[in-house]
N, C-alpha and C positions, 0 to 999 in steps of 0.2 A: 671330615676328620679333624677340622680345626677346633682347637680347645680341648680335644680328647687326648688321653694318654696314648702313646704309640706302643702297640703290642706286637711283638714279632717272634720269630723262631731264633732262639739263642744257641741251640745245639741240636744235634741229631744223633741217632743211633739205630742199629739194626741187628738182627740175628737171623742167620740162615742155617737150617739143620745140616748136619754133616753129610747125610746120604744123598748122592747124586744119582738121579734116574734118567737114563738116556732114552731117546725116542725108540730104540729097538725094543726095550722092555714093554713100553706102552703099546707099541704097534702090534705086538703079538696078541695081546688080549683084545685089542680093538678091531682086529681084522684088517689092518692097513699096513703100509710100509713106513719106515722111518723117513724116507724121502718125502712121502706124501704129507706127513705131519709138518715137516719143515717148510714145504712149499705152501701149505695152506695157512700156516700160522707164524712162521719165522722162528719157531721154538725148536731147540735141539736137545735141551735137558732142563730139569727142574730139580728142586730139593724136596725131600720127604722127611717129615718128622719121625723121630725114633718112637718105638712103641710106648715108651714111658713119657713122651712129651705131649702135653695138651696145649691148647691155644694160650693159656695163661703162662705156661713155662716159656714159650717163645716170646710173648709180650714182655714178661719180666726181664728176660735177657736183653731185649732191645732197649728197655727202659733203663737198665743199669748202664748200658753203653752211652745213652744220651746224657744221663746224670753225670757220668764220669767226665764227658767232654765239657759240660757246663761247670764242673767243679762244685756241684751241689750235693748236699746230703739228702737222703730221702725225706727226712723230717721237714725240710724246707719247702716241699711240694704241698700246695693247698688243694689241688684238683687232679684227679687221675681219670681220664676218659679213654676207654677202649672201644675202637671201632672193629666190629667183627660180625660175621654172619655164621661163624662156626664156634659158638661159645662152648666152654667146658661142659655146661649143663643148661637146661632151660632156665633154671635159677639155682643159686644166686647169680648176680651179675659177675661176669668174668673179671671186670675191673676191681671188684672187691677182693678177689683172690690175688690179683696182681698187686694191689695195695699191700696186702699182707706179706706177699713174697718178697717185696722190695723194702718193706719196713717204712712205708710212707704213712706214718701213724697220724699225721695231722691233716691228711687229705680226705675230702669227699670223693667218692668214686662211683661212676656209672658207665653203662655201655651205650653205644650208638649202633643201630643196625640200619644202614643204608646200603648194604651189600658192598659192591666195589667202589661206590662213592663215599663210603663211610668215613675215611680219614678226613676228607675235606669237610664233611658235615660236622665231625667231631671237633676239628680244629676251629671251625667257625663258632661253634657253641662255647668252646673253652676261651677263645679270644674275647667274645662278648662278655663272658662271666668275669674275666680278669679286669675289665675296664671298671674303674672306680675303686678297685681294691688297693690296699696300701702298697707303697713301693716295697719291693722285696717279695712280692707274691709271684708264685710260679705255677704253671700248669704243665702236666705231662700228658701228651696226646699220643696214643699208640694205635697203629693199625696192625691187626694180627689175624691170620686165618690158617687153618689146617684142613684144606679141601681134600686131602688124600683120604680123609675118614668118611666123606659123603659122596664119593664118586663111584659110579658103575663103570668098571674098567672095560666092559664090553661095549660101552656107548661111545662111539668114535666122535660124536659131537661135543662131548664134555671131557672125556678121559684124557684127550691129547693136550688140553690147555693148561691145567692147573698145577701149581706147586705150593709149597708151604713156606711161610716166613713171617717176619714181624719187623716193623719199622717204627721209630718213635721220634718225637720232637719235644723239646722243652720250650714253652712260651714264657716270655717275660717282657719287662720294659726294655725298649730300644730307643735310640735317639729319634727326636722328632723328624718326620719325613721318611722314616724307614719302617720296616715291618709291614703289617697288613694294610693294603691300600683300599681294596674292594673285594667283596665276596658276592657270589651268585649261587643260589640253591634252587632247584626245581624238582618237582616230582610229577610224573604222569601215571597216577594210580590206575587209570583205565587200561593200562598196558601191563599191569603187574603180573599177569600170567606168563609173560615171556621168559621169566626166570623164577624158579621156585624150587623148594623142597616141600612137596605137597603134604607129607604126613609128619606126625610127631607133635602137633600142636592141638589147640582146642577144636579145630575144624575136623581133623582126622586124627584122633588119638592113636598112639601106637597099639597095634594089634597084630594078630597072626596074619590077617589079610593085608595090612599095610606093608608088612615085611615081605609077604609073598609077591606083591605087585610092584615092589621097588619104590614105594612111596617115600622112603627115607633118603633116597639118592637125590643128587642135584639134577635138575631138569632145565633145559634151555632150548628155546626156539632160536637157533643161530641166525637164520635169515631175518627173523623179526627183530632181533637185537641189532643186527647190522643196519637195518632200516631205521631203527630208533636213533642210533648214533648219528647216522647221516642227516636225519631230520632235525635233531636237537642240539648236537654239540656245537656246530658252527654258530648258530644263532645265540646260544648261551654265552659263548666266548666273546662274540662281538658285542652283546649286550653288557657284559661285565666290563669290557674295555671302554665302552661308551660311558658307563656310569662312573668310571674312574677318570674320564677325560684323557685317555691314553690311546694313542694309535697303535695298531698291531705291530707296525714296523719297529717300534721302540722296545718291544719285549725281547730280552736277551736269551732266556731259557724257557723251554716248555717241557714240563714233566707230566705226561698224561698217565692215566691208568693203563697198565701194561696188559691189555686184553689180547690183542692179536695184531702183529705188526703189519700184516697184509691189509687188514681193515683200517688201521691208522694211516697207512700210505694212501689209501683211497680217499680218506676224508681230509688229509693234510692240506691239499691245495685250497680247500674252502675255508680254512681257519684264518687267513690273513696274517699269518705270523712269519712272513718271508725272511725276516732277519734273525729269527730265533733258532737256537740249536734245540732240536727235539732229542731228548735223552731217553733211550730205550735199553732196558736190561733184560728183556724177556727171552732173548736167545738162550741164555744160560739159567734163567730162573723161572720161566713160564709166567702164568698169570697167578699172582699171589693174593688176589682179592683186595681187601682193604689195606693190605700191607704193601701193595705194589708201588704206590706213590711215595710213601715215606722211605721204603727200602732204596728206591732209585735215587731219591733226594740225598739220602745219607751217603750212598756210594759216590755220587758226583761231588758232594761236599768234601768227603775225605780225600778225593783225588785232586782237590784244588780247582775245580772247574768253575766255582761260583766266586765272583769278586764283589767286594763291598759296593753297595748302591746299584748293583745290576737288578733288572726287573725279572722276576721269576714267576711264571704262571703255572699253577698246579690245577689239573682238571681231571675229575673222575666221573665215571658213568657206570651204571649197573642196575641191579634189580630194584624193583619198586614201581615203575622204572624211574631212575633219578639221574640227575647231572649236578655236580657240584664243582665250582671253580673258585680259586682265590688268587689274587694278584698281590705279590709281596715285593718290597724293595729290600734286597738281601742285607742282613745286618748280623748274621751269625759270626761269632768269633772264629778265627782260623783253627782248624783241628790240630790240636797239639799233644793230646794224650791218647795214645792208642795202645791197648794191651796186645800181647802176642796172640791171645785167643781171638780177639776181634780181627787182627790182621790176617790170620789164617782163614777166617770165615768169609772174607770179602772176595768175591770172584772178580775176574777181569770184566770191566763194563763195556758193553757194546753201545756205541753212540751212533745216532743217525741224524743227519742234518737235512 
């Protein structure tokens, strides 16, 4: 990092749809009980996007929240990156729609699809692109997903897990020694079939038969995903910390992808983060895909949990199969401007250490 510009997160934002869906409603369709869902996942409720809300709408709302905290006008943003696996359409990129919705007229915009690892992949790309740009350049990185539109609510393996939401971060120059310290991205494409939406692309175009066989729904091999996380997440995190020259015990905060708290509890002892606080929001929000890390980060930031110069580790894992982690020394300005609408949309956060 010596001699390079320090790029970090200077503000955060999030948006959560108003409708709250409890386990009882999900359990009826999936043929299970509300207690079974909570015992298997740690989830009690999740948010569902309104019929008129698409992924771009959630993403734009989160973006406006992050811009307001940073005190920036949309025209000051030079890059908009949206991480999503539930885009508004196959094309154009959802990021282009978000750019238009928020009025970021000077920004280039593109999507990243690394499924639930997407926010970390997108943040890494944006951070690298900002290096060497003039002072006063900013990037807006958003994770947003509306999984409620691609779930088979009779499938208990998937219907019980997911919620809708969006989280955002503004990246820009920070003092030397702060911001992004190290990143790690990996993909195991040989295991890509563990998570998929099989139909709707060039391999299996939409047809009457793909609709009939449920090919447009989200599919997941839960046992295989659990094995992938156990096999790959600890090594990825330890490799990242070694590259940064940092011991696991020095990490203050761990913000993982909010997949399943039971699975995270199983892998936690292997991560070597014994001094870190593990921040979980899934009890009330479920798994919000690429949004889960930035939403949780925004919630803890707004609650004042992150102090200047603390080490924060963000780590996502998901379809592809992929793992993305980034270590940052916190430099975001204290949250000072919160509109009433944002305050009402932020749920109580559940923390687990």
